[in-house]
Backbone as CSV, one residue per row, in Angstrom:
resi,resn,N_x,N_y,N_z,CA_x,CA_y,CA_z,C_x,C_y,C_z
1,UNK,33.277,-8.827,-10.910,32.063,-9.556,-10.611,32.258,-10.296,-9.299
2,UNK,31.348,-10.106,-8.390,31.465,-10.726,-7.075,31.013,-12.178,-7.135
3,UNK,31.707,-12.976,-6.391,31.319,-14.380,-6.313,30.341,-14.569,-5.170
4,UNK,29.803,-15.744,-5.077,28.848,-16.049,-4.016,29.536,-15.956,-2.661
5,UNK,30.790,-16.401,-2.583,31.502,-16.351,-1.307,31.755,-14.910,-0.861
6,UNK,32.104,-14.031,-1.791,32.312,-12.631,-1.434,31.013,-11.997,-0.956
7,UNK,29.928,-12.322,-1.594,28.642,-11.790,-1.162,28.266,-12.333,0.212
8,UNK,28.549,-13.591,0.453,28.239,-14.185,1.751,29.082,-13.551,2.854
9,UNK,30.357,-13.234,2.557,31.216,-12.587,3.548,30.690,-11.192,3.895
10,UNK,30.149,-10.480,2.904,29.597,-9.157,3.168,28.297,-9.230,3.959
11,UNK,27.604,-10.333,3.849,26.309,-10.472,4.515,26.432,-10.975,5.953
12,UNK,27.619,-11.352,6.384,27.781,-11.867,7.737,27.407,-10.780,8.737
13,UNK,26.586,-11.134,9.686,26.169,-10.186,10.711,24.982,-9.332,10.316
14,UNK,24.511,-9.439,9.091,23.341,-8.681,8.661,22.197,-9.638,8.380
15,UNK,21.017,-9.174,8.611,19.861,-9.985,8.242,19.527,-9.710,6.792
16,UNK,18.922,-10.651,6.146,18.598,-10.489,4.734,17.359,-9.631,4.540
17,UNK,16.560,-9.508,5.596,15.328,-8.729,5.468,15.155,-7.887,6.723
18,UNK,15.083,-6.592,6.568,14.828,-5.702,7.687,13.331,-5.405,7.713
19,UNK,12.650,-5.980,8.685,11.219,-5.803,8.809,10.919,-4.406,9.328
20,UNK,9.803,-3.812,8.894,9.457,-2.482,9.403,9.081,-2.555,10.884
21,UNK,9.416,-1.520,11.595,9.090,-1.484,13.016,7.648,-1.025,13.192
22,UNK,7.122,-1.268,14.364,5.748,-0.871,14.661,5.595,0.645,14.593
23,UNK,6.629,1.372,15.019,6.571,2.831,14.976,6.504,3.349,13.537
24,UNK,7.292,2.734,12.648,7.281,3.198,11.265,5.940,2.893,10.597
25,UNK,5.353,1.748,10.935,4.041,1.424,10.381,2.997,2.400,10.923
26,UNK,3.069,2.722,12.215,2.130,3.675,12.803,2.286,5.051,12.168
27,UNK,3.523,5.463,11.873,3.750,6.749,11.209,3.118,6.778,9.827
28,UNK,3.278,5.696,9.083,2.720,5.631,7.734,1.194,5.657,7.802
29,UNK,0.615,4.922,8.736,-0.840,4.915,8.880,-1.341,6.310,9.253
30,UNK,-0.648,6.990,10.163,-1.035,8.335,10.570,-0.942,9.307,9.390
31,UNK,0.143,9.227,8.637,0.300,10.099,7.473,-0.787,9.834,6.435
32,UNK,-1.133,8.567,6.246,-2.175,8.211,5.285,-3.527,8.758,5.724
33,UNK,-3.832,8.611,7.010,-5.103,9.153,7.521,-5.153,10.670,7.366
34,UNK,-4.049,11.341,7.662,-4.010,12.799,7.512,-4.184,13.209,6.053
35,UNK,-3.560,12.471,5.152,-3.681,12.773,3.728,-5.115,12.580,3.257
36,UNK,-5.739,11.495,3.685,-7.130,11.236,3.300,-8.036,12.341,3.839
37,UNK,-7.806,12.756,5.084,-8.611,13.840,5.659,-8.396,15.135,4.888
38,UNK,-7.161,15.439,4.522,-6.870,16.651,3.750,-7.567,16.625,2.396
39,UNK,-7.534,15.473,1.733,-8.189,15.344,0.428,-9.696,15.489,0.585
40,UNK,-10.248,14.895,1.639,-11.685,15.006,1.876,-12.086,16.466,2.083
41,UNK,-11.308,17.200,2.869,-11.607,18.611,3.115,-11.450,19.441,1.841
42,UNK,-10.423,19.171,1.068,-10.217,19.906,-0.179,-11.354,19.633,-1.165
43,UNK,-11.817,18.390,-1.216,-12.932,18.045,-2.104,-14.205,18.756,-1.670
44,UNK,-14.430,18.781,-0.369,-15.618,19.462,0.147,-15.554,20.961,-0.165
45,UNK,-14.389,21.571,0.017,-14.224,22.995,-0.300,-14.442,23.265,-1.785
46,UNK,-13.912,22.391,-2.634,-14.076,22.575,-4.078,-15.542,22.440,-4.473
47,UNK,-16.255,21.470,-3.886,-17.672,21.301,-4.194,-18.474,22.526,-3.768
48,UNK,-18.161,23.073,-2.594,-18.855,24.281,-2.143,-18.555,25.469,-3.052
49,UNK,-17.303,25.561,-3.504,-16.933,26.653,-4.415,-17.680,26.531,-5.741
50,UNK,-17.723,25.311,-6.291,-18.407,25.124,-7.568,-19.911,25.348,-7.429
51,UNK,-20.463,25.002,-6.276,-21.887,25.269,-6.043,-22.146,26.776,-6.020
52,UNK,-21.257,27.516,-5.382,-21.399,28.971,-5.331,-21.286,29.585,-6.725
53,UNK,-20.336,29.097,-7.501,-20.171,29.606,-8.867,-21.397,29.270,-9.705
54,UNK,-21.954,28.067,-9.533,-23.127,27.670,-10.307,-24.337,28.524,-9.940
55,UNK,-24.445,28.909,-8.679,-25.568,29.761,-8.276,-25.397,31.183,-8.811
56,UNK,-24.170,31.646,-8.884,-23.940,33.007,-9.374,-24.105,33.105,-10.894
57,UNK,-23.653,32.074,-11.609,-23.733,32.080,-13.073,-24.303,30.752,-13.567
58,UNK,-25.607,30.578,-13.542,-26.198,29.290,-13.895,-26.022,28.914,-15.369
59,UNK,-26.039,29.869,-16.271,-25.875,29.541,-17.691,-24.460,29.060,-17.987
60,UNK,-23.485,29.687,-17.383,-22.101,29.246,-17.579,-21.905,27.846,-17.007
61,UNK,-22.508,27.588,-15.844,-22.388,26.261,-15.240,-23.046,25.201,-16.115
62,UNK,-24.212,25.538,-16.692,-24.881,24.591,-17.587,-24.041,24.352,-18.844
63,UNK,-23.408,25.395,-19.348,-22.543,25.230,-20.514,-21.336,24.357,-20.228
64,UNK,-20.727,24.546,-19.072,-19.578,23.716,-18.692,-20.018,22.266,-18.512
65,UNK,-21.169,22.046,-17.884,-21.670,20.685,-17.688,-21.967,20.019,-19.038
66,UNK,-22.556,20.774,-19.977,-22.846,20.224,-21.299,-21.555,19.884,-22.046
67,UNK,-20.571,20.762,-21.958,-19.291,20.497,-22.627,-18.602,19.279,-22.025
68,UNK,-18.640,19.166,-20.696,-18.026,18.001,-20.044,-18.742,16.722,-20.448
69,UNK,-20.060,16.770,-20.539,-20.816,15.600,-20.975,-20.510,15.244,-22.416
70,UNK,-20.356,16.249,-23.255,-20.031,16.015,-24.660,-18.657,15.353,-24.790
71,UNK,-17.676,15.853,-24.060,-16.324,15.283,-24.108,-16.329,13.853,-23.562
72,UNK,-17.000,13.641,-22.426,-17.051,12.300,-21.850,-17.755,11.325,-22.786
73,UNK,-18.846,11.770,-23.411,-19.551,10.918,-24.364,-18.700,10.591,-25.580
74,UNK,-17.945,11.572,-26.064,-17.063,11.327,-27.204,-15.964,10.337,-26.886
75,UNK,-15.388,10.462,-25.696,-14.339,9.522,-25.288,-14.912,8.123,-25.142
76,UNK,-16.088,8.017,-24.533,-16.724,6.708,-24.357,-17.076,6.086,-25.707
77,UNK,-17.623,6.875,-26.622,-17.971,6.361,-27.951,-16.720,5.914,-28.709
78,UNK,-15.661,6.702,-28.606,-14.409,6.319,-29.262,-13.874,5.003,-28.703
79,UNK,-13.884,4.880,-27.371,-13.370,3.659,-26.749,-14.204,2.451,-27.142
80,UNK,-15.522,2.586,-27.125,-16.382,1.462,-27.510,-16.175,1.092,-28.976
81,UNK,-16.059,2.085,-29.853,-15.804,1.809,-31.258,-14.453,1.151,-31.474
82,UNK,-13.453,1.594,-30.738,-12.109,1.025,-30.851,-12.110,-0.444,-30.463
83,UNK,-12.706,-0.748,-29.316,-12.718,-2.139,-28.848,-13.615,-3.010,-29.714
84,UNK,-14.715,-2.470,-30.213,-15.578,-3.256,-31.091,-14.859,-3.551,-32.405
85,UNK,-14.110,-2.589,-32.920,-13.354,-2.812,-34.154,-12.238,-3.814,-33.965
86,UNK,-11.573,-3.783,-32.821,-10.509,-4.752,-32.559,-11.074,-6.151,-32.406
87,UNK,-12.240,-6.241,-31.790,-12.845,-7.558,-31.566,-13.342,-8.156,-32.874
88,UNK,-13.821,-7.301,-33.781,-14.315,-7.770,-35.072,-13.181,-8.307,-35.939
89,UNK,-11.987,-7.772,-35.777,-10.836,-8.215,-36.573,-10.306,-9.572,-36.143
90,UNK,-10.525,-9.946,-34.888,-9.956,-11.221,-34.416,-10.887,-12.367,-34.592
């Protein structure tokens, strides 16, 4: 187990906090902007693809939308019932 003095001897000549440089912050900001742009483009491509599929097969698209609504409604109803039941017990 190291003592405080041993730790202090190891810390001589080093700073306790290495602040990020401006270049590293600029790199992170650039990478973040590129990632956001990539996600935006991928979302736009996916929306166009789903629109094309919906135009080609409208009944299948309506069925998928109905199923998604049914699942979302079931999850919401379950969550509301769960929280209402917990609140009633307290």
